[in-house]
LUMKOL-699052 format. One record per residue (C-alpha): residue number from 1; y, z, x; residue in three letters. Coordinates in steps of 0.05 Angstrom, whole numbers. Each point is the difference from the previous one (the first is absolute). Layout:
BEGIN
(atom NUM; (Y; Z; X); ALA),
...
***
This chain:
BEGIN
(atom 1; (-90; 178; -85); UNK),
(atom 2; (42; -34; -53); UNK),
(atom 3; (-41; 24; -59); UNK),
(atom 4; (-32; 67; -17); UNK),
(atom 5; (-75; 8; -6); UNK),
(atom 6; (-63; 28; 31); UNK),
(atom 7; (-21; -27; 68); UNK),
(atom 8; (-66; -36; -11); UNK),
(atom 9; (-14; -29; 68); UNK),
(atom 10; (24; -2; 72); UNK),
(atom 11; (-17; -66; 33); UNK),
(atom 12; (11; 15; 74); UNK),
(atom 13; (-20; 47; 56); UNK),
(atom 14; (54; 39; 35); UNK),
(atom 15; (17; -36; 65); UNK),
(atom 16; (-19; -69; -26); UNK),
(atom 17; (41; -61; 16); UNK),
(atom 18; (23; -28; -67); UNK),
(atom 19; (32; -66; -20); UNK),
(atom 20; (62; -11; -42); UNK),
(atom 21; (-20; -5; -73); UNK),
(atom 22; (-67; 35; 11); UNK),
(atom 23; (-18; 48; -58); UNK),
(atom 24; (1; 72; 24); UNK),
(atom 25; (-5; 43; -63); UNK),
(atom 26; (-21; -11; -72); UNK),
(atom 27; (26; 41; -58); UNK),
(atom 28; (-43; 5; -62); UNK),
(atom 29; (15; -61; -43); UNK),
(atom 30; (-26; 21; -69); UNK),
(atom 31; (66; 23; -30); UNK),
(atom 32; (39; -58; 31); UNK),
(atom 33; (-50; -52; -26); UNK),
(atom 34; (6; 31; -69); UNK),
(atom 35; (76; -6; 3); UNK),
(atom 36; (-6; -74; 17); UNK),
(atom 37; (-46; -12; -59); UNK),
(atom 38; (47; 39; -46); UNK),
(atom 39; (60; -41; 25); UNK),
(atom 40; (-39; -65; -10); UNK),
(atom 41; (-16; 21; -72); UNK),
(atom 42; (73; 18; -13); UNK),
(atom 43; (22; -67; 27); UNK),
(atom 44; (-49; -38; -44); UNK),
(atom 45; (25; 39; -61); UNK),
(atom 46; (73; -13; 17); UNK),
(atom 47; (-13; -74; 10); UNK),
(atom 48; (-35; -5; -68); UNK),
(atom 49; (58; 36; -33); UNK),
(atom 50; (49; -48; 35); UNK),
(atom 51; (-38; -61; -25); UNK),
(atom 52; (2; 29; -71); UNK),
(atom 53; (74; 17; 5); UNK),
(atom 54; (15; -71; 25); UNK),
(atom 55; (-39; -29; -59); UNK),
(atom 56; (38; 44; -49); UNK),
(atom 57; (66; -21; 31); UNK),
(atom 58; (-16; -75; -2); UNK),
(atom 59; (-23; 6; -72); UNK),
(atom 60; (63; 37; -20); UNK),
(atom 61; (43; -50; 37); UNK),
(atom 62; (-30; -57; -41); UNK),
(atom 63; (10; 39; -65); UNK),
(atom 64; (72; 15; 20); UNK),
(atom 65; (15; -74; 7); UNK),
(atom 66; (-21; -10; -73); UNK),
(atom 67; (40; 61; -22); UNK),
(atom 68; (-64; 37; -21); UNK),
(atom 69; (16; 62; 44); UNK),
(atom 70; (65; 34; 20); UNK),
(atom 71; (33; -1; 68); UNK),
(atom 72; (-14; 74; 5); UNK),
(atom 73; (-75; -13; -6); UNK),
(atom 74; (5; -54; 54); UNK),
(atom 75; (36; 49; 46); UNK),
(atom 76; (-53; 53; -14); UNK),
(atom 77; (-58; -45; 20); UNK),
(atom 78; (38; -24; 62); UNK),
(atom 79; (12; 72; 21); UNK),
(atom 80; (-74; 16; -11); UNK),
(atom 81; (-19; -60; 43); UNK),
(atom 82; (47; 20; 56); UNK),
(atom 83; (-28; 71; -2); UNK),
(atom 84; (-71; -27; 4); UNK),
(atom 85; (17; -43; 60); UNK),
(atom 86; (32; 60; 35); UNK),
(atom 87; (-63; 41; -14); UNK),
(atom 88; (-42; -55; 34); UNK),
(atom 89; (45; 3; 62); UNK),
(atom 90; (-6; 76; 2); UNK),
(atom 91; (-75; 1; -7); UNK),
(atom 92; (-7; -53; 54); UNK),
(atom 93; (41; 44; 46); UNK),
(atom 94; (-44; 60; -17); UNK),
(atom 95; (-62; -42; 16); UNK),
(atom 96; (29; -21; 67); UNK),
(atom 97; (14; 73; 17); UNK),
(atom 98; (-70; 21; -21); UNK),
(atom 99; (-31; -54; 44); UNK),
(atom 100; (44; 19; 59); UNK),
(atom 101; (-20; 74; -7); UNK),
(atom 102; (-73; -23; -1); UNK),
(atom 103; (12; -38; 65); UNK),
(atom 104; (30; 63; 31); UNK),
(atom 105; (-67; 36; -9); UNK),
(atom 106; (-22; -38; 62); UNK),
(atom 107; (43; 27; 58); UNK),
(atom 108; (3; -51; 56); UNK),
(atom 109; (22; 5; 72); UNK),
(atom 110; (72; -23; 8); UNK),
(atom 111; (-12; -21; 72); UNK),
(atom 112; (-53; -12; 53); UNK),
(atom 113; (-13; 57; 48); UNK),
(atom 114; (-41; 63; 12); UNK),
(atom 115; (-5; 49; -57); UNK),
(atom 116; (0; 74; 12); UNK),
(atom 117; (-24; 62; -36); UNK),
(atom 118; (2; 5; -75); UNK),
(atom 119; (-1; 68; -33); UNK),
(atom 120; (-17; -28; -69); UNK),
(atom 121; (-69; 11; -30); UNK),
(atom 122; (-34; -40; -54); UNK),
(atom 123; (14; 31; -68); UNK),
(atom 124; (70; 24; 18); UNK),
(atom 125; (57; -16; -46); UNK),
(atom 126; (50; -43; 38); UNK),
(atom 127; (65; -34; -19); UNK),
(atom 128; (71; -17; 23); UNK),
(atom 129; (12; 72; 20); UNK),
(atom 130; (-62; 5; 44); UNK),
(atom 131; (38; -19; 63); UNK),
(atom 132; (-31; -39; 57); UNK),
(atom 133; (-73; -18; -15); UNK),
(atom 134; (-15; -22; 71); UNK),
(atom 135; (41; -23; 60); UNK),
(atom 136; (-10; -69; 31); UNK),
(atom 137; (28; -17; 68); UNK),
(atom 138; (8; -70; 28); UNK),
(atom 139; (-43; -8; 62); UNK),
(atom 140; (2; -74; 17); UNK),
(atom 141; (52; -13; 22); UNK),
(atom 142; (24; 70; 13); UNK),
(atom 143; (72; 21; 14); UNK),
(atom 144; (23; 44; 57); UNK),
(atom 145; (67; 33; -4); UNK),
(atom 146; (35; 23; 63); UNK),
(atom 147; (69; 11; 29); UNK),
(atom 148; (33; -33; 60); UNK),
(atom 149; (60; 23; 39); UNK),
(atom 150; (67; -34; -5); UNK),
(atom 151; (-9; -29; 70); UNK),
(atom 152; (-68; -28; -19); UNK),
(atom 153; (30; -32; -62); UNK),
(atom 154; (57; -31; 41); UNK),
(atom 155; (-52; -29; 47); UNK),
(atom 156; (-39; -30; -58); UNK),
(atom 157; (64; -30; -29); UNK),
(atom 158; (14; -34; 67); UNK),
(atom 159; (-69; -33; -4); UNK),
(atom 160; (14; -24; -71); UNK),
(atom 161; (68; -28; 21); UNK),
(atom 162; (-34; -37; 58); UNK),
(atom 163; (-44; -37; -49); UNK),
(atom 164; (-59; 46; -14); UNK),
(atom 165; (-13; 6; -75); UNK),
(atom 166; (-8; 70; -28); UNK),
(atom 167; (-66; -24; -30); UNK),
(atom 168; (-25; -19; 70); UNK),
(atom 169; (11; 69; 29); UNK),
(atom 170; (-69; 30; 14); UNK),
(atom 171; (-11; 74; -10); UNK),
(atom 172; (-54; 41; 34); UNK),
(atom 173; (-30; 63; -29); UNK),
(atom 174; (-30; 55; 42); UNK),
(atom 175; (-44; 53; -32); UNK),
(atom 176; (12; 74; 12); UNK),
(atom 177; (-50; 0; 57); UNK),
(atom 178; (38; -56; 36); UNK),
(atom 179; (-47; -57; -18); UNK),
(atom 180; (33; -66; -17); UNK),
(atom 181; (-18; -29; -68); UNK),
(atom 182; (-26; -71; 13); UNK),
(atom 183; (40; -35; -55); UNK),
(atom 184; (73; -16; 9); UNK),
(atom 185; (49; 17; -55); UNK),
(atom 186; (61; -37; -27); UNK),
(atom 187; (66; 30; -20); UNK),
(atom 188; (6; 3; -76); UNK),
(atom 189; (61; 46; -9); UNK),
(atom 190; (60; 23; 40); UNK),
(atom 191; (44; 52; -31); UNK),
(atom 192; (74; -16; -9); UNK),
(atom 193; (28; 64; 30); UNK),
(atom 194; (-13; 49; 56); UNK),
(atom 195; (-23; 71; -12); UNK),
(atom 196; (63; 34; 25); UNK),
(atom 197; (-36; 65; 15); UNK),
(atom 198; (-53; -32; 44); UNK),
(atom 199; (38; -63; 20); UNK),
(atom 200; (-62; -41; -18); UNK),
(atom 201; (-15; -58; -46); UNK),
(atom 202; (-60; -3; -47); UNK),
(atom 203; (-45; -61; 8); UNK),
(atom 204; (-63; -21; -35); UNK),
(atom 205; (-54; -46; 28); UNK),
(atom 206; (-60; -30; -35); UNK),
(atom 207; (-67; -1; 36); UNK),
(atom 208; (-64; -37; -18); UNK),
(atom 209; (-53; 53; -14); UNK),
(atom 210; (-63; -38; -21); UNK),
(atom 211; (-49; 55; 21); UNK),
(atom 212; (41; 58; -27); UNK),
(atom 213; (7; 29; 70); UNK),
(atom 214; (70; 24; -16); UNK),
(atom 215; (8; 48; -58); UNK),
(atom 216; (59; 22; -42); UNK),
(atom 217; (38; 58; 30); UNK),
(atom 218; (-27; -11; 70); UNK),
(atom 219; (46; 17; 58); UNK),
(atom 220; (9; -42; 61); UNK),
***
């Protein structure tokens, strides 16, 4: 959570598949809406004061040309006008921040995937220090990380040198009970150095997982 407030609503069931941008939690908005209204009122006041300061400055400038006011008075009204314009800029920035905080009361999913357990309850006070609200894992496609021996990597490199694109290399996944997963994966990452202790190279492959058959943390 980017703002602090009481959790008003949780909009998902644990284990749901969620989409990127989907609202997940709502923080009570009352205080944040009030801050927006206050910032809007402050901006309106500052703009009115700026209009008045400009009018005073323009009037003084005309009088200065006819020698009816001093240069000091002209400088004074110009300084007041500049101060008023700065106040408008500041109150606009405050309004932007208030509106952004109001937006943050709706906590949205940063990615598509399967959402896990949430230990938060409606009515709890949450904020930037609350830690992870819920964990989302990408399930389609899903990545499998594994290691290959140096000899296996050398064999793969020979295929690549003979004209096979790394993107065309098909990867098979076998579940812990020995069953072959029906979808073929594609290499998405090859590490740039061997693990010297194990003499292996880390590789990642991406597998289509439309039915959610594979789950995060599964061994194969």
